[in-house]
C-alpha positions in Angstrom: -162.4 -46.7 -18.2 -163.6 -44.6 -15.4 -166.6 -42.3 -15.5 -164.3 -39.3 -15.5 -162.4 -40.6 -18.5 -165.6 -41.4 -20.4 -166.8 -37.8 -19.9 -163.5 -36.4 -20.9 -163.5 -38.6 -24.0 -167.0 -37.4 -25.0 -166.0 -33.8 -24.4 -163.1 -34.1 -26.8 -165.3 -35.9 -29.3 -167.9 -33.0 -29.2 -165.1 -30.4 -29.6 -163.6 -32.3 -32.5 -167.0 -32.5 -34.2 -167.6 -28.8 -33.7 -164.1 -27.9 -35.0 -164.6 -30.2 -38.0 -168.0 -28.6 -38.7 -166.6 -25.1 -38.7 -163.7 -26.2 -40.9 -166.1 -27.8 -43.5 -168.3 -24.7 -43.3 -165.3 -22.4 -43.9 -164.1 -24.4 -46.8 -167.5 -24.5 -48.4 -168.0 -20.7 -47.8 -164.6 -20.0 -49.4 -165.3 -22.1 -52.5 -168.7 -20.5 -53.0 -167.5 -17.0 -52.4 -164.6 -17.5 -54.8 -167.0 -18.9 -57.4 -169.4 -16.0 -57.0 -166.4 -13.6 -57.3 -165.2 -15.2 -60.5 -168.6 -15.4 -62.1 -170.0 -12.1 -61.0 -171.7 -10.4 -64.0 -171.6 -6.7 -64.5 -175.0 -5.1 -63.8 -174.8 -2.7 -66.7 -173.2 -2.4 -70.1 -170.3 0.0 -70.7 -169.9 2.3 -73.7 -167.4 1.0 -76.3 -164.1 2.8 -76.3 -163.7 5.6 -78.8 -160.8 4.4 -81.0 -160.0 6.9 -83.7 -158.1 6.2 -86.9 -157.7 8.0 -90.3 -158.4 4.6 -91.9 -161.9 3.3 -91.2 -162.4 0.5 -93.7 -160.3 -2.2 -95.3 -160.9 -3.4 -98.8 -158.6 -6.4 -98.2 -159.2 -9.2 -95.9 -157.9 -9.3 -92.3 -156.3 -12.7 -91.7 -155.5 -14.1 -88.3 -152.2 -16.0 -88.1 -152.9 -17.4 -84.7 -154.8 -20.3 -83.2 -156.9 -20.6 -80.0 -154.0 -21.9 -77.9 -152.0 -18.7 -78.8 -154.7 -16.4 -77.6 -153.3 -15.8 -74.1 -155.7 -13.1 -73.0 -157.3 -12.8 -69.5 -160.9 -13.9 -69.3 -161.9 -10.7 -67.4 -160.3 -7.4 -66.5 -161.0 -4.4 -64.3 -162.5 -1.2 -65.7 -161.4 1.9 -63.9 -163.3 5.1 -63.3 -161.2 8.2 -64.0 -160.9 11.2 -61.8 -162.2 13.9 -64.0 -161.8 16.7 -61.5 -159.5 19.4 -62.9 -156.4 20.6 -61.0 -157.3 23.5 -58.8 -155.3 26.7 -58.8 -153.4 25.8 -55.7 -152.2 22.4 -57.1 -151.2 24.1 -60.4 -149.3 26.9 -58.5 -147.5 24.3 -56.4 -146.3 22.6 -59.6 -145.2 25.9 -61.0 -143.3 26.7 -57.8 -141.5 23.3 -57.9 -140.3 24.3 -61.3 -139.0 27.6 -60.0 -141.8 29.8 -61.3 -142.8 32.5 -58.8 -145.2 34.9 -60.6 -148.9 34.7 -61.0 -150.0 32.8 -64.1 -151.6 34.3 -67.2 -155.1 32.9 -67.8 -156.3 31.9 -71.2 -159.3 29.9 -72.5 -159.3 27.1 -75.0 -162.6 26.3 -76.7 -162.0 22.5 -76.4 -159.7 22.3 -73.3 -161.1 25.0 -71.1 -158.9 27.2 -68.9 -155.1 27.3 -69.6 -152.6 28.6 -67.0 -149.4 30.1 -68.5 -146.2 31.1 -66.8 -143.6 32.9 -69.0 -140.6 34.0 -66.9 -136.8 34.1 -67.1 -136.5 30.5 -65.9 -138.7 29.2 -68.7 -142.1 28.6 -70.0 -144.9 26.5 -68.4 -148.4 25.7 -69.6 -150.8 23.7 -67.4 -154.3 22.6 -68.6 -156.2 21.8 -65.4 -159.1 19.9 -67.1 -156.7 17.4 -68.7 -154.0 17.6 -66.1 -151.4 18.4 -68.8 -148.0 19.9 -67.8 -145.9 21.4 -70.6 -142.6 22.9 -69.5 -139.4 24.2 -71.2 -136.4 25.7 -69.5 -134.6 28.9 -70.6 -131.4 28.1 -68.7 -130.5 24.7 -70.1 -128.0 24.8 -73.0 -128.7 22.9 -76.2 -125.2 23.5 -77.6 -123.1 21.2 -75.5 -122.0 19.2 -78.5 -118.6 18.2 -77.0 -120.1 16.4 -74.1 -121.1 12.8 -74.6 -124.6 11.7 -73.7 -124.8 9.5 -70.6 -125.9 5.9 -71.1 -129.6 5.2 -71.7 -130.1 3.7 -68.3 -128.5 6.8 -66.7 -130.6 9.1 -68.7 -133.8 7.3 -67.7 -132.8 7.4 -64.1 -132.2 11.2 -64.3 -135.5 11.8 -65.9 -137.4 9.7 -63.4 -135.6 11.4 -60.5 -136.6 14.8 -61.8 -140.2 13.9 -62.0 -140.1 12.6 -58.4 -138.1 15.6 -57.0 -140.5 18.1 -58.6 -143.5 16.1 -57.4 -144.7 15.9 -61.0 -145.4 12.2 -61.2 -145.0 9.0 -59.4 -142.6 6.8 -61.4 -143.8 3.6 -59.9 -146.3 3.3 -62.8 -144.0 4.3 -65.6 -142.1 2.1 -68.0 -139.5 3.4 -70.4 -140.6 3.3 -74.0 -137.9 4.8 -76.3 -135.2 7.4 -76.7 -135.2 9.8 -79.7 -132.1 12.0 -80.4 -133.1 15.4 -81.8 -131.9 18.9 -82.7 -133.9 22.1 -82.2 -134.7 24.1 -85.3 -136.8 27.1 -86.5 -139.8 24.9 -87.1 -139.6 22.5 -84.1 -137.2 19.5 -83.7 -135.6 17.3 -86.2 -134.6 13.6 -85.5 -131.0 12.7 -85.9 -128.4 10.2 -84.7 -126.9 10.2 -81.2 -123.5 11.6 -82.4 -125.1 14.7 -84.1 -127.9 15.4 -81.6 -127.9 18.1 -78.9 -130.9 16.7 -77.1 -132.5 13.3 -76.3 -136.2 12.9 -75.8 -137.2 10.0 -73.4 -140.7 8.7 -73.7 -142.4 6.8 -70.9 -145.5 4.8 -71.0 -147.9 4.7 -68.0 -148.9 1.3 -66.6 -151.9 0.3 -64.5 -152.2 -3.1 -62.9 -149.0 -4.0 -64.8 -150.6 -3.3 -68.1 -149.5 -0.5 -70.5 -151.8 2.5 -71.1 -151.8 3.3 -74.8 -153.5 5.9 -76.9 -155.0 6.4 -80.4 -153.0 9.7 -80.4 -149.2 9.5 -79.9 -149.2 13.1 -78.6 -151.2 12.0 -75.5 -151.0 9.3 -72.9 -147.3 9.9 -72.5 -144.7 11.4 -70.3 -141.8 12.8 -72.2 -138.6 14.3 -70.7 -135.9 16.0 -72.9 -132.3 16.2 -71.6 -129.2 17.8 -73.0 -125.8 16.3 -73.2 -125.1 17.3 -69.6 -128.2 15.3 -68.5 -130.0 18.6 -67.6 -133.8 18.7 -68.1 -134.5 21.0 -71.1 -138.3 20.3 -71.3 -141.0 17.9 -70.3 -144.5 17.0 -71.1 -146.8 15.1 -68.7 -150.2 13.8 -69.9 -150.9 10.8 -67.8 -153.9 9.2 -66.1 -152.3 9.0 -62.6 -155.6 9.0 -60.8 -158.1 6.1 -61.4 -160.4 4.1 -59.2 -161.1 0.4 -59.9 -164.8 -0.4 -60.4 -165.7 -3.9 -61.7 -164.4 -6.8 -63.7 -165.8 -7.2 -67.2 -165.6 -10.3 -69.4 -163.1 -10.2 -72.2 -163.7 -11.5 -75.7 -162.7 -15.1 -76.1 -160.9 -16.3 -79.3 -164.2 -17.0 -81.2 -165.6 -13.5 -80.3 -162.3 -11.9 -81.4 -162.4 -13.7 -84.8 -166.0 -12.7 -85.3 -165.4 -9.0 -84.5 -161.9 -8.5 -85.9 -163.3 -6.2 -88.5 -163.7 -3.6 -85.7 -159.9 -3.2 -85.5 -158.5 0.2 -86.4 -155.0 0.9 -87.7 -152.9 3.0 -85.3 -149.2 2.7 -86.2 -147.6 1.7 -89.4 -143.8 0.9 -89.8 -143.2 2.0 -86.2 -144.7 5.5 -86.9 -142.5 6.1 -89.9 -145.5 6.1 -92.3 -148.3 8.5 -91.4 -151.8 7.2 -91.4 -153.0 10.4 -93.1 -151.0 9.6 -96.1 -152.7 6.2 -96.3 -156.3 7.4 -95.8 -157.1 7.2 -99.5 -154.8 4.2 -100.3 -156.1 0.7 -100.8 -154.7 -1.8 -98.2 -154.6 -5.2 -99.8 -154.2 -7.4 -96.7 -153.7 -7.2 -93.0 -152.3 -10.3 -91.1 -152.6 -10.4 -87.3 -149.5 -12.1 -85.9 -149.8 -11.5 -82.2 -152.3 -10.1 -79.7 -151.7 -8.3 -76.5 -154.0 -6.3 -74.1 -153.6 -2.8 -72.7 -155.7 0.1 -71.4 -156.8 2.9 -73.7 -156.5 6.6 -73.0 -158.7 8.1 -75.6 -158.1 11.3 -77.6 -161.8 12.1 -77.4 -161.4 14.4 -74.4 -164.6 13.0 -72.9 -163.3 9.8 -71.4 -164.7 8.8 -68.0 -163.6 5.2 -67.7 -160.3 3.4 -68.5 -161.0 0.1 -70.2 -159.0 -2.6 -71.8 -158.4 -3.0 -75.6 -156.8 -5.6 -77.7 -153.6 -4.6 -79.4 -153.0 -6.5 -82.6 -149.4 -6.7 -83.8 -149.8 -7.2 -87.5 -148.3 -6.8 -91.0 -150.0 -5.1 -93.9 -149.6 -5.2 -97.7 -150.3 -2.1 -99.8 -149.0 -0.5 -103.0 -146.6 -3.3 -103.7 -145.1 -3.2 -100.2 -145.6 -6.4 -98.3 -145.2 -7.3 -94.6 -145.0 -3.7 -93.3 -145.3 -3.8 -89.5 -148.5 -2.3 -88.2 -150.5 -2.1 -84.9 -154.3 -2.1 -84.7 -156.6 -1.5 -81.7 -160.0 -3.0 -81.1 -162.4 -3.2 -78.1 -161.5 -6.0 -75.7 -164.7 -6.3 -73.6 -167.1 -9.0 -74.7 -169.6 -7.6 -77.1 -172.5 -8.7 -74.9 -171.4 -6.0 -72.3 -170.7 -3.1 -74.7 -172.9 -0.3 -75.9 -171.9 0.6 -79.4 
């Protein structure tokens, strides 16, 4: 081997060693950084979510009809900081204009909700609560008596409702999932639920999602987007009360199965028999037993009105026994973040 070939060989050897060194360093750095990312501990505790319920205590025992292998809950989840800035007058006016309102709004004050903007014109009625970003609209020009026209299919109705929200710049439908359709008739004291053949209107409810998880609430009247259509698929009314603006902050550890079992007494009843039985009626009734059959996770929009963060909760699909009725479907909520990181 010539001197030149020896030098060339040494040069490639050095280059190979350098490249190998950088590769090993990169791999080690990646592994360490991923480990640090996965094991990062929050610097501060977070306030426990405010989960309200008319029923606070259970005389009967809560039983868990699940084992550890069936507890398929993430080990950690993001907590989001909410944008608590109210809508300004220009944003509210733009919403009103998109819904064909042209006059200046009437101003009112609500003790709990603050300033309320009201438009009451020939085209309809609109109420906007800037602090809560609530939009409540009803049209005066959409008929509710088109009983000889068949309703469109459910998929077509959902598409129409979503398109209206987008066209009027009321909400981005990317984060919405369809929840249910309820067929109704207007009356002197509100609306009554009926069947599809007898109804003049259909109310479509949507549930907001974040990071592909549902946003639920301890109050069915909030955390929802509802659009009501007539038989001609025209928008009769809508109600928008969604998060829509949130900023991810930090991952928090979630209760493991043992922590869940130890703290299941914190769970609060939210829905019984798919909402057909009101919790107020059961507030003074003895519940004999609650059996947890399935656990899911979602984010909670509180009814407290003072919420600043959006955090995960455990949703317990259960059955309850009370007053001789057994196995009645029920849903309970409880905090999901590990107790070590919660301020109670």
